[in-house]
N, CA and C atoms of all chains as a GROMACS GRO file, in nm:
protein
  552
    1MET      N    1   2.062  -3.270  -1.696
    1MET     CA    2   1.958  -3.199  -1.769
    1MET      C    3   1.870  -3.122  -1.672
    2PHE      N    4   1.833  -3.189  -1.559
    2PHE     CA    5   1.751  -3.122  -1.460
    2PHE      C    6   1.825  -3.008  -1.393
    3GLU      N    7   1.961  -3.017  -1.391
    3GLU     CA    8   2.040  -2.910  -1.329
    3GLU      C    9   2.018  -2.777  -1.398
    4TYR      N   10   2.018  -2.780  -1.531
    4TYR     CA   11   2.004  -2.652  -1.603
    4TYR      C   12   1.863  -2.596  -1.588
    5LEU      N   13   1.763  -2.686  -1.581
    5LEU     CA   14   1.626  -2.640  -1.552
    5LEU      C   15   1.621  -2.575  -1.414
    6GLY      N   16   1.694  -2.633  -1.317
    6GLY     CA   17   1.701  -2.576  -1.183
    6GLY      C   18   1.766  -2.439  -1.183
    7TYR      N   19   1.875  -2.424  -1.263
    7TYR     CA   20   1.940  -2.293  -1.272
    7TYR      C   21   1.845  -2.190  -1.329
    8LEU      N   22   1.763  -2.233  -1.428
    8LEU     CA   23   1.666  -2.140  -1.488
    8LEU      C   24   1.563  -2.096  -1.386
    9PHE      N   25   1.515  -2.192  -1.304
    9PHE     CA   26   1.417  -2.157  -1.200
    9PHE      C   27   1.478  -2.060  -1.099
   10ILE      N   28   1.604  -2.084  -1.059
   10ILE     CA   29   1.669  -1.995  -0.962
   10ILE      C   30   1.685  -1.856  -1.020
   11PHE      N   31   1.718  -1.849  -1.151
   11PHE     CA   32   1.734  -1.718  -1.215
   11PHE      C   33   1.601  -1.642  -1.219
   12PHE      N   34   1.489  -1.713  -1.249
   12PHE     CA   35   1.360  -1.644  -1.252
   12PHE      C   36   1.320  -1.599  -1.112
   13GLY      N   37   1.353  -1.679  -1.009
   13GLY     CA   38   1.322  -1.639  -0.872
   13GLY      C   39   1.395  -1.513  -0.833
   14VAL      N   40   1.524  -1.503  -0.871
   14VAL     CA   41   1.600  -1.383  -0.837
   14VAL      C   42   1.549  -1.263  -0.916
   15MET      N   43   1.498  -1.288  -1.040
   15MET     CA   44   1.436  -1.178  -1.115
   15MET      C   45   1.312  -1.127  -1.043
   16ALA      N   46   1.232  -1.220  -0.983
   16ALA     CA   47   1.116  -1.177  -0.906
   16ALA      C   48   1.159  -1.092  -0.786
   17PHE      N   49   1.273  -1.129  -0.722
   17PHE     CA   50   1.324  -1.047  -0.611
   17PHE      C   51   1.363  -0.908  -0.659
   18LEU      N   52   1.424  -0.900  -0.778
   18LEU     CA   53   1.468  -0.770  -0.829
   18LEU      C   54   1.347  -0.681  -0.859
   19VAL      N   55   1.241  -0.740  -0.919
   19VAL     CA   56   1.118  -0.666  -0.945
   19VAL      C   57   1.056  -0.618  -0.815
   20SER      N   58   1.059  -0.705  -0.712
   20SER     CA   59   1.002  -0.667  -0.583
   20SER      C   60   1.076  -0.549  -0.522
   21SER      N   61   1.210  -0.548  -0.531
   21SER     CA   62   1.282  -0.438  -0.467
   21SER      C   63   1.268  -0.309  -0.547
   22ILE      N   64   1.255  -0.319  -0.682
   22ILE     CA   65   1.231  -0.197  -0.760
   22ILE      C   66   1.094  -0.139  -0.725
   23GLY      N   67   0.994  -0.228  -0.705
   23GLY     CA   68   0.863  -0.180  -0.662
   23GLY      C   69   0.868  -0.118  -0.525
   24LEU      N   70   0.947  -0.173  -0.435
   24LEU     CA   71   0.964  -0.115  -0.302
   24LEU      C   72   1.028   0.022  -0.310
   25PHE      N   73   1.110   0.044  -0.412
   25PHE     CA   74   1.176   0.173  -0.431
   25PHE      C   75   1.080   0.277  -0.487
   26ARG      N   76   0.987   0.236  -0.577
   26ARG     CA   77   0.912   0.334  -0.654
   26ARG      C   78   0.769   0.358  -0.608
   27MET      N   79   0.708   0.264  -0.532
   27MET     CA   80   0.567   0.277  -0.499
   27MET      C   81   0.541   0.394  -0.402
   28PRO      N   82   0.422   0.458  -0.411
   28PRO     CA   83   0.404   0.584  -0.337
   28PRO      C   84   0.370   0.569  -0.189
   29ASP      N   85   0.292   0.468  -0.149
   29ASP     CA   86   0.253   0.464  -0.007
   29ASP      C   87   0.271   0.324   0.050
   30ILE      N   88   0.236   0.310   0.178
   30ILE     CA   89   0.276   0.189   0.252
   30ILE      C   90   0.202   0.066   0.204
   31TYR      N   91   0.074   0.080   0.162
   31TYR     CA   92  -0.002  -0.041   0.126
   31TYR      C   93   0.047  -0.100  -0.006
   32THR      N   94   0.078  -0.012  -0.104
   32THR     CA   95   0.129  -0.065  -0.230
   32THR      C   96   0.269  -0.122  -0.212
   33ARG      N   97   0.349  -0.059  -0.125
   33ARG     CA   98   0.482  -0.114  -0.098
   33ARG      C   99   0.473  -0.251  -0.034
   34MET      N  100   0.374  -0.265   0.057
   34MET     CA  101   0.359  -0.394   0.124
   34MET      C  102   0.310  -0.501   0.027
   35HIS      N  103   0.219  -0.460  -0.062
   35HIS     CA  104   0.169  -0.551  -0.166
   35HIS      C  105   0.284  -0.607  -0.249
   36VAL      N  106   0.370  -0.515  -0.301
   36VAL     CA  107   0.476  -0.562  -0.390
   36VAL      C  108   0.588  -0.630  -0.311
   37GLY      N  109   0.600  -0.593  -0.183
   37GLY     CA  110   0.712  -0.647  -0.106
   37GLY      C  111   0.686  -0.784  -0.047
   38THR      N  112   0.560  -0.828  -0.039
   38THR     CA  113   0.538  -0.960   0.018
   38THR      C  114   0.494  -1.063  -0.086
   39LYS      N  115   0.414  -1.023  -0.185
   39LYS     CA  116   0.369  -1.123  -0.282
   39LYS      C  117   0.483  -1.165  -0.374
   40ALA      N  118   0.561  -1.066  -0.422
   40ALA     CA  119   0.669  -1.100  -0.515
   40ALA      C  120   0.780  -1.176  -0.445
   41THR      N  121   0.806  -1.149  -0.316
   41THR     CA  122   0.909  -1.228  -0.249
   41THR      C  123   0.863  -1.370  -0.221
   42THR      N  124   0.730  -1.389  -0.200
   42THR     CA  125   0.681  -1.526  -0.182
   42THR      C  126   0.704  -1.608  -0.308
   43ILE      N  127   0.666  -1.554  -0.426
   43ILE     CA  128   0.684  -1.633  -0.548
   43ILE      C  129   0.832  -1.650  -0.579
   44GLY      N  130   0.916  -1.550  -0.545
   44GLY     CA  131   1.059  -1.564  -0.568
   44GLY      C  132   1.120  -1.674  -0.485
   45THR      N  133   1.082  -1.681  -0.356
   45THR     CA  134   1.136  -1.786  -0.270
   45THR      C  135   1.092  -1.924  -0.316
   46ILE      N  136   0.964  -1.935  -0.358
   46ILE     CA  137   0.914  -2.066  -0.403
   46ILE      C  138   0.989  -2.109  -0.530
   47LEU      N  139   1.014  -2.014  -0.622
   47LEU     CA  140   1.087  -2.050  -0.745
   47LEU      C  141   1.230  -2.092  -0.714
   48VAL      N  142   1.298  -2.021  -0.621
   48VAL     CA  143   1.436  -2.058  -0.587
   48VAL      C  144   1.439  -2.197  -0.523
   49ILE      N  145   1.338  -2.228  -0.438
   49ILE     CA  146   1.338  -2.358  -0.371
   49ILE      C  147   1.308  -2.470  -0.471
   50ILE      N  148   1.219  -2.445  -0.570
   50ILE     CA  149   1.194  -2.546  -0.674
   50ILE      C  150   1.322  -2.570  -0.755
   51GLY      N  151   1.394  -2.462  -0.786
   51GLY     CA  152   1.520  -2.478  -0.857
   51GLY      C  153   1.623  -2.556  -0.778
   52ALA      N  154   1.627  -2.533  -0.644
   52ALA     CA  155   1.722  -2.607  -0.560
   52ALA      C  156   1.684  -2.754  -0.553
   53ILE      N  157   1.552  -2.784  -0.551
   53ILE     CA  158   1.509  -2.926  -0.550
   53ILE      C  159   1.551  -2.994  -0.681
   54LEU      N  160   1.534  -2.922  -0.794
   54LEU     CA  161   1.572  -2.983  -0.922
   54LEU      C  162   1.724  -3.000  -0.932
   55THR      N  163   1.801  -2.908  -0.870
   55THR     CA  164   1.946  -2.920  -0.878
   55THR      C  165   1.999  -3.030  -0.787
   56GLU      N  166   1.942  -3.038  -0.665
   56GLU     CA  167   1.996  -3.133  -0.565
   56GLU      C  168   1.880  -3.212  -0.507
   57PRO      N  169   1.836  -3.322  -0.573
   57PRO     CA  170   1.711  -3.387  -0.531
   57PRO      C  171   1.720  -3.457  -0.396
   58SER      N  172   1.840  -3.480  -0.342
   58SER     CA  173   1.848  -3.554  -0.216
   58SER      C  174   1.817  -3.464  -0.096
   59TRP      N  175   1.813  -3.333  -0.115
   59TRP     CA  176   1.778  -3.244  -0.004
   59TRP      C  177   1.632  -3.204  -0.006
   60ALA      N  178   1.548  -3.282  -0.077
   60ALA     CA  179   1.413  -3.236  -0.105
   60ALA      C  180   1.329  -3.219   0.021
   61PHE      N  181   1.354  -3.301   0.125
   61PHE     CA  182   1.269  -3.294   0.244
   61PHE      C  183   1.283  -3.159   0.315
   62LYS      N  184   1.409  -3.118   0.340
   62LYS     CA  185   1.432  -2.990   0.409
   62LYS      C  186   1.382  -2.874   0.325
   63LEU      N  187   1.400  -2.883   0.192
   63LEU     CA  188   1.360  -2.771   0.107
   63LEU      C  189   1.209  -2.757   0.102
   64ILE      N  190   1.136  -2.872   0.098
   64ILE     CA  191   0.990  -2.865   0.097
   64ILE      C  192   0.939  -2.811   0.230
   65LEU      N  193   1.007  -2.850   0.341
   65LEU     CA  194   0.972  -2.795   0.472
   65LEU      C  195   0.989  -2.644   0.474
   66LEU      N  196   1.100  -2.597   0.416
   66LEU     CA  197   1.127  -2.453   0.410
   66LEU      C  198   1.022  -2.381   0.326
   67ALA      N  199   0.978  -2.445   0.213
   67ALA     CA  200   0.879  -2.383   0.126
   67ALA      C  201   0.745  -2.371   0.197
   68ILE      N  202   0.705  -2.479   0.270
   68ILE     CA  203   0.578  -2.474   0.343
   68ILE      C  204   0.583  -2.366   0.451
   69PHE      N  205   0.700  -2.357   0.518
   69PHE     CA  206   0.717  -2.256   0.622
   69PHE      C  207   0.703  -2.114   0.566
   70ILE      N  208   0.768  -2.088   0.450
   70ILE     CA  209   0.759  -1.955   0.390
   70ILE      C  210   0.615  -1.927   0.345
   71LEU      N  211   0.548  -2.031   0.289
   71LEU     CA  212   0.410  -2.011   0.243
   71LEU      C  213   0.315  -1.981   0.358
   72ILE      N  214   0.346  -2.033   0.480
   72ILE     CA  215   0.258  -2.002   0.594
   72ILE      C  216   0.291  -1.864   0.650
   73THR      N  217   0.421  -1.835   0.674
   73THR     CA  218   0.453  -1.717   0.754
   73THR      C  219   0.452  -1.587   0.676
   74ASN      N  220   0.477  -1.589   0.544
   74ASN     CA  221   0.491  -1.462   0.473
   74ASN      C  222   0.358  -1.385   0.461
   75PRO      N  223   0.244  -1.450   0.424
   75PRO     CA  224   0.118  -1.376   0.426
   75PRO      C  225   0.075  -1.335   0.566
   76LEU      N  226   0.110  -1.416   0.668
   76LEU     CA  227   0.075  -1.380   0.806
   76LEU      C  228   0.142  -1.251   0.847
   77SER      N  229   0.273  -1.239   0.820
   77SER     CA  230   0.343  -1.118   0.864
   77SER      C  231   0.295  -0.997   0.784
   78SER      N  232   0.260  -1.016   0.654
   78SER     CA  233   0.209  -0.902   0.578
   78SER      C  234   0.074  -0.858   0.631
   79SER      N  235  -0.010  -0.954   0.671
   79SER     CA  236  -0.140  -0.918   0.729
   79SER      C  237  -0.125  -0.841   0.858
   80VAL      N  238  -0.029  -0.886   0.944
   80VAL     CA  239  -0.006  -0.817   1.072
   80VAL      C  240   0.042  -0.674   1.048
   81ILE      N  241   0.134  -0.657   0.949
   81ILE     CA  242   0.187  -0.522   0.923
   81ILE      C  243   0.079  -0.432   0.865
   82ALA      N  244  -0.008  -0.488   0.776
   82ALA     CA  245  -0.115  -0.406   0.716
   82ALA      C  246  -0.213  -0.361   0.822
   83ARG      N  247  -0.250  -0.451   0.913
   83ARG     CA  248  -0.345  -0.415   1.019
   83ARG      C  249  -0.285  -0.309   1.110
   84ALA      N  250  -0.156  -0.326   1.143
   84ALA     CA  251  -0.091  -0.230   1.233
   84ALA      C  252  -0.080  -0.094   1.169
   85SER      N  253  -0.044  -0.087   1.039
   85SER     CA  254  -0.027   0.045   0.978
   85SER      C  255  -0.162   0.110   0.953
   86HIS      N  256  -0.269   0.029   0.933
   86HIS     CA  257  -0.402   0.091   0.921
   86HIS      C  258  -0.448   0.150   1.053
   87SER      N  259  -0.423   0.078   1.163
   87SER     CA  260  -0.464   0.134   1.291
   87SER      C  261  -0.371   0.246   1.336
   88ASP      N  262  -0.254   0.258   1.273
   88ASP     CA  263  -0.163   0.368   1.304
   88ASP      C  264  -0.204   0.496   1.231
   89GLY      N  265  -0.300   0.485   1.133
   89GLY     CA  266  -0.348   0.606   1.068
   89GLY      C  267  -0.286   0.635   0.934
   90GLU      N  268  -0.229   0.532   0.868
   90GLU     CA  269  -0.174   0.554   0.734
   90GLU      C  270  -0.289   0.566   0.634
   91VAL      N  271  -0.274   0.653   0.533
   91VAL     CA  272  -0.379   0.667   0.432
   91VAL      C  273  -0.320   0.631   0.296
   92LEU      N  274  -0.412   0.596   0.203
   92LEU     CA  275  -0.371   0.566   0.066
   92LEU      C  276  -0.334   0.695  -0.007
   93GLU      N  277  -0.233   0.688  -0.092
   93GLU     CA  278  -0.194   0.806  -0.170
   93GLU      C  279  -0.294   0.831  -0.283
   94VAL      N  280  -0.334   0.724  -0.352
   94VAL     CA  281  -0.434   0.734  -0.459
   94VAL      C  282  -0.558   0.658  -0.412
   95ASP      N  283  -0.660   0.729  -0.366
   95ASP     CA  284  -0.777   0.665  -0.308
   95ASP      C  285  -0.897   0.698  -0.396
   96GLU      N  286  -0.944   0.598  -0.473
   96GLU     CA  287  -1.052   0.626  -0.567
   96GLU      C  288  -1.188   0.626  -0.500
   97LEU      N  289  -1.197   0.580  -0.377
   97LEU     CA  290  -1.327   0.576  -0.309
   97LEU      C  291  -1.340   0.690  -0.209
   98LYS      N  292  -1.251   0.791  -0.218
   98LYS     CA  293  -1.253   0.895  -0.116
   98LYS      C  294  -1.379   0.980  -0.124
   99GLU      N  295  -1.428   1.006  -0.250
   99GLU     CA  296  -1.549   1.087  -0.262
   99GLU      C  297  -1.673   1.009  -0.222
  100ALA      N  298  -1.670   0.877  -0.233
  100ALA     CA  299  -1.787   0.798  -0.195
  100ALA      C  300  -1.804   0.796  -0.044
  101GLN      N  301  -1.696   0.822   0.030
  101GLN     CA  302  -1.706   0.817   0.176
  101GLN      C  303  -1.778   0.940   0.233
  102LYS      N  304  -1.782   1.052   0.157
  102LYS     CA  305  -1.838   1.175   0.212
  102LYS      C  306  -1.991   1.169   0.220
  103MET      N  307   2.765  -1.917  -1.295
  103MET     CA  308   2.620  -1.909  -1.286
  103MET      C  309   2.577  -1.855  -1.150
  104PHE      N  310   2.626  -1.920  -1.042
  104PHE     CA  311   2.583  -1.878  -0.908
  104PHE      C  312   2.633  -1.739  -0.874
  105GLU      N  313   2.748  -1.699  -0.932
  105GLU     CA  314   2.801  -1.565  -0.903
  105GLU      C  315   2.705  -1.458  -0.953
  106ILE      N  316   2.653  -1.476  -1.077
  106ILE     CA  317   2.560  -1.377  -1.134
  106ILE      C  318   2.434  -1.367  -1.049
  107VAL      N  319   2.383  -1.484  -1.008
  107VAL     CA  320   2.259  -1.485  -0.929
  107VAL      C  321   2.280  -1.417  -0.795
  108VAL      N  322   2.396  -1.445  -0.730
  108VAL     CA  323   2.422  -1.384  -0.598
  108VAL      C  324   2.440  -1.234  -0.613
  109ILE      N  325   2.504  -1.188  -0.723
  109ILE     CA  326   2.522  -1.044  -0.742
  109ILE      C  327   2.387  -0.975  -0.763
  110LEU      N  328   2.298  -1.038  -0.843
  110LEU     CA  329   2.164  -0.978  -0.862
  110LEU      C  330   2.086  -0.973  -0.731
  111LEU      N  331   2.100  -1.079  -0.650
  111LEU     CA  332   2.029  -1.082  -0.522
  111LEU      C  333   2.082  -0.976  -0.427
  112MET      N  334   2.215  -0.955  -0.425
  112MET     CA  335   2.271  -0.851  -0.338
  112MET      C  336   2.229  -0.713  -0.386
  113LEU      N  337   2.214  -0.695  -0.520
  113LEU     CA  338   2.168  -0.566  -0.573
  113LEU      C  339   2.027  -0.536  -0.524
  114SER      N  340   1.939  -0.639  -0.531
  114SER     CA  341   1.802  -0.613  -0.486
  114SER      C  342   1.796  -0.593  -0.336
  115MET      N  343   1.886  -0.660  -0.258
  115MET     CA  344   1.890  -0.633  -0.114
  115MET      C  345   1.937  -0.492  -0.086
  116LEU      N  346   2.028  -0.439  -0.169
  116LEU     CA  347   2.074  -0.300  -0.151
  116LEU      C  348   1.961  -0.202  -0.177
  117ILE      N  349   1.879  -0.229  -0.283
  117ILE     CA  350   1.768  -0.137  -0.312
  117ILE      C  351   1.666  -0.140  -0.198
  118ALA      N  352   1.642  -0.261  -0.140
  118ALA     CA  353   1.551  -0.268  -0.027
  118ALA      C  354   1.611  -0.199   0.096
  119LEU      N  355   1.744  -0.204   0.109
  119LEU     CA  356   1.810  -0.139   0.223
  119LEU      C  357   1.798   0.012   0.214
  120TYR      N  358   1.790   0.066   0.089
  120TYR     CA  359   1.765   0.209   0.074
  120TYR      C  360   1.630   0.246   0.134
  121ARG      N  361   1.526   0.162   0.107
  121ARG     CA  362   1.395   0.190   0.164
  121ARG      C  363   1.398   0.177   0.315
  122PHE      N  364   1.481   0.084   0.365
  122PHE     CA  365   1.492   0.067   0.510
  122PHE      C  366   1.553   0.190   0.575
  123LEU      N  367   1.653   0.250   0.510
  123LEU     CA  368   1.720   0.366   0.572
  123LEU      C  369   1.639   0.493   0.550
  124LYS      N  370   1.571   0.506   0.434
  124LYS     CA  371   1.508   0.632   0.396
  124LYS      C  372   1.365   0.642   0.445
  125GLY      N  373   1.294   0.524   0.447
  125GLY     CA  374   1.150   0.517   0.462
  125GLY      C  375   1.087   0.616   0.558
  126PRO      N  376   0.984   0.689   0.515
  126PRO     CA  377   0.933   0.798   0.600
  126PRO      C  378   0.871   0.751   0.730
  127THR      N  379   0.800   0.639   0.727
  127THR     CA  380   0.735   0.595   0.851
  127THR      C  381   0.796   0.464   0.899
  128LEU      N  382   0.755   0.426   1.022
  128LEU     CA  383   0.807   0.302   1.081
  128LEU      C  384   0.758   0.180   1.005
  129SER      N  385   0.634   0.186   0.949
  129SER     CA  386   0.579   0.070   0.878
  129SER      C  387   0.660   0.038   0.753
  130ASP      N  388   0.709   0.145   0.683
  130ASP     CA  389   0.794   0.122   0.566
  130ASP      C  390   0.920   0.046   0.605
  131ARG      N  391   0.978   0.085   0.717
  131ARG     CA  392   1.101   0.017   0.761
  131ARG      C  393   1.075  -0.128   0.796
  132VAL      N  394   0.957  -0.156   0.858
  132VAL     CA  395   0.926  -0.295   0.894
  132VAL      C  396   0.905  -0.379   0.769
  133VAL      N  397   0.837  -0.320   0.667
  133VAL     CA  398   0.817  -0.393   0.541
  133VAL      C  399   0.951  -0.422   0.475
  134ALA      N  400   1.042  -0.322   0.475
  134ALA     CA  401   1.173  -0.344   0.412
  134ALA      C  402   1.254  -0.449   0.488
  135PHE      N  403   1.240  -0.450   0.621
  135PHE     CA  404   1.308  -0.552   0.701
  135PHE      C  405   1.257  -0.692   0.669
  136ASP      N  406   1.124  -0.704   0.651
  136ASP     CA  407   1.064  -0.833   0.618
  136ASP      C  408   1.114  -0.882   0.482
  137VAL      N  409   1.119  -0.789   0.384
  137VAL     CA  410   1.167  -0.825   0.250
  137VAL      C  411   1.312  -0.870   0.255
  138ILE      N  412   1.396  -0.799   0.331
  138ILE     CA  413   1.538  -0.835   0.337
  138ILE      C  414   1.556  -0.970   0.406
  139SER      N  415   1.474  -1.000   0.508
  139SER     CA  416   1.492  -1.129   0.575
  139SER      C  417   1.449  -1.245   0.485
  140VAL      N  418   1.341  -1.226   0.405
  140VAL     CA  419   1.301  -1.334   0.314
  140VAL      C  420   1.406  -1.352   0.204
  141MET      N  421   1.463  -1.240   0.156
  141MET     CA  422   1.568  -1.251   0.055
  141MET      C  423   1.690  -1.324   0.110
  142SER      N  424   1.724  -1.301   0.237
  142SER     CA  425   1.843  -1.369   0.287
  142SER      C  426   1.818  -1.517   0.311
  143VAL      N  427   1.690  -1.556   0.334
  143VAL     CA  428   1.660  -1.700   0.339
  143VAL      C  429   1.695  -1.767   0.205
  144SER      N  430   1.654  -1.706   0.094
  144SER     CA  431   1.685  -1.771  -0.033
  144SER      C  432   1.830  -1.751  -0.073
  145LEU      N  433   1.897  -1.646  -0.019
  145LEU     CA  434   2.042  -1.636  -0.038
  145LEU      C  435   2.114  -1.752   0.030
  146LEU      N  436   2.064  -1.793   0.149
  146LEU     CA  437   2.124  -1.908   0.218
  146LEU      C  438   2.100  -2.037   0.140
  147VAL      N  439   1.982  -2.050   0.074
  147VAL     CA  440   1.957  -2.169  -0.008
  147VAL      C  441   2.055  -2.176  -0.124
  148ILE      N  442   2.078  -2.059  -0.190
  148ILE     CA  443   2.172  -2.056  -0.303
  148ILE      C  444   2.314  -2.085  -0.256
  149LEU      N  445   2.352  -2.033  -0.137
  149LEU     CA  446   2.487  -2.060  -0.086
  149LEU      C  447   2.505  -2.206  -0.049
  150SER      N  448   2.395  -2.271  -0.002
  150SER     CA  449   2.408  -2.414   0.029
  150SER      C  450   2.429  -2.495  -0.098
  151LEU      N  451   2.371  -2.450  -0.211
  151LEU     CA  452   2.400  -2.519  -0.338
  151LEU      C  453   2.543  -2.492  -0.382
  152TYR      N  454   2.593  -2.369  -0.356
  152TYR     CA  455   2.726  -2.332  -0.405
  152TYR      C  456   2.836  -2.405  -0.329
  153PHE      N  457   2.821  -2.414  -0.194
  153PHE     CA  458   2.924  -2.482  -0.114
  153PHE      C  459   2.897  -2.630  -0.094
  154GLN      N  460   2.780  -2.682  -0.145
  154GLN     CA  461   2.742  -2.823  -0.132
  154GLN      C  462   2.734  -2.867   0.014
  155ARG      N  463   2.678  -2.782   0.101
  155ARG     CA  464   2.657  -2.820   0.240
  155ARG      C  465   2.509  -2.806   0.272
  156SER      N  466   2.446  -2.916   0.323
  156SER     CA  467   2.304  -2.907   0.355
  156SER      C  468   2.281  -2.846   0.492
  157LEU      N  469   2.389  -2.815   0.565
  157LEU     CA  470   2.374  -2.752   0.697
  157LEU      C  471   2.314  -2.613   0.685
  158TYR      N  472   2.342  -2.545   0.571
  158TYR     CA  473   2.294  -2.408   0.556
  158TYR      C  474   2.141  -2.401   0.548
  159LEU      N  475   2.076  -2.514   0.509
  159LEU     CA  476   1.930  -2.513   0.502
  159LEU      C  477   1.869  -2.501   0.641
  160ASP      N  478   1.932  -2.564   0.742
  160ASP     CA  479   1.884  -2.549   0.880
  160ASP      C  480   1.896  -2.405   0.925
  161ILE      N  481   2.010  -2.341   0.888
  161ILE     CA  482   2.029  -2.201   0.924
  161ILE      C  483   1.923  -2.114   0.856
  162ALA      N  484   1.886  -2.151   0.730
  162ALA     CA  485   1.783  -2.074   0.659
  162ALA      C  486   1.649  -2.087   0.728
  163LEU      N  487   1.616  -2.206   0.777
  163LEU     CA  488   1.488  -2.227   0.848
  163LEU      C  489   1.482  -2.143   0.974
  164VAL      N  490   1.592  -2.145   1.053
  164VAL     CA  491   1.594  -2.068   1.177
  164VAL      C  492   1.591  -1.918   1.147
  165PHE      N  493   1.660  -1.877   1.038
  165PHE     CA  494   1.661  -1.734   1.004
  165PHE      C  495   1.523  -1.686   0.961
  166GLY      N  496   1.449  -1.773   0.886
  166GLY     CA  497   1.313  -1.737   0.849
  166GLY      C  498   1.224  -1.723   0.970
  167LEU      N  499   1.242  -1.812   1.069
  167LEU     CA  500   1.162  -1.804   1.192
  167LEU      C  501   1.190  -1.674   1.266
  168ILE      N  502   1.320  -1.637   1.277
  168ILE     CA  503   1.356  -1.515   1.350
  168ILE      C  504   1.302  -1.391   1.278
  169GLY      N  505   1.309  -1.390   1.141
  169GLY     CA  506   1.260  -1.276   1.067
  169GLY      C  507   1.110  -1.260   1.081
  170PHE      N  508   1.036  -1.372   1.075
  170PHE     CA  509   0.890  -1.367   1.092
  170PHE      C  510   0.853  -1.315   1.230
  171LEU      N  511   0.925  -1.364   1.333
  171LEU     CA  512   0.896  -1.318   1.470
  171LEU      C  513   0.925  -1.170   1.484
  172GLY      N  514   1.034  -1.122   1.422
  172GLY     CA  515   1.068  -0.981   1.430
  172GLY      C  516   0.962  -0.894   1.366
  173ALA      N  517   0.914  -0.932   1.245
  173ALA     CA  518   0.812  -0.852   1.176
  173ALA      C  519   0.682  -0.851   1.255
  174THR      N  520   0.644  -0.968   1.310
  174THR     CA  521   0.519  -0.975   1.386
  174THR      C  522   0.526  -0.890   1.513
  175ILE      N  523   0.641  -0.897   1.582
  175ILE     CA  524   0.653  -0.821   1.707
  175ILE      C  525   0.654  -0.671   1.679
  176PHE      N  526   0.720  -0.629   1.568
  176PHE     CA  527   0.717  -0.486   1.535
  176PHE      C  528   0.577  -0.442   1.495
  177GLY      N  529   0.499  -0.530   1.427
  177GLY     CA  530   0.360  -0.497   1.395
  177GLY      C  531   0.276  -0.476   1.518
  178ARG      N  532   0.293  -0.566   1.616
  178ARG     CA  533   0.223  -0.549   1.743
  178ARG      C  534   0.262  -0.420   1.812
  179TYR      N  535   0.392  -0.384   1.803
  179TYR     CA  536   0.440  -0.261   1.867
  179TYR      C  537   0.380  -0.138   1.802
  180ILE      N  538   0.367  -0.138   1.665
  180ILE     CA  539   0.306  -0.024   1.598
  180ILE      C  540   0.160  -0.012   1.637
  181GLU      N  541   0.094  -0.129   1.655
  181GLU     CA  542  -0.050  -0.124   1.678
  181GLU      C  543  -0.085  -0.073   1.817
  182ARG      N  544  -0.020  -0.123   1.920
  182ARG     CA  545  -0.066  -0.086   2.054
  182ARG      C  546   0.046  -0.044   2.148
  183GLY      N  547   0.165  -0.021   2.100
  183GLY     CA  548   0.272   0.023   2.189
  183GLY      C  549   0.328  -0.091   2.271
  184ILE      N  550   0.421  -0.061   2.360
  184ILE     CA  551   0.485  -0.166   2.439
  184ILE      C  552   0.388  -0.217   2.545
   0.00000   0.00000   0.00000
């Protein structure tokens, strides 16, 4: 019974990956691409790992270790990339505060 | 079941690979590389369920570490050069 629940979780995780890559294809500038490319992949990986735990409960230790690792490193790398591209001079495509800066 | 999931995952990796090849700036390519490395971590988790081998989870952990280090080092390179 838990196996089919695990398959459902894995399917929703892969759907989150598909949404993330479509957003990476369509978004206009680097910050929105980074937003959709790191948050949606984090939730997708966590859903796939929860599904794997439900499918195969004896591997739970390694899978929880992998989930904690992804939860630590994925926001860190997105923060590093955002800081680097801001200092590289990237600008927002749709900037609603541009007139307030003048 | 696993075949459908793996095909959907490979499709989304292909769409991210388009951004990696096309992307106008270096930051776009680094973001696409980060996305592809996280996707391949969960592809390794699904393959470990499919082949019933827990060895693939160790490979997934090491692959996640290498991908994180690659994205961080490229970020540092964009920020201040070599």
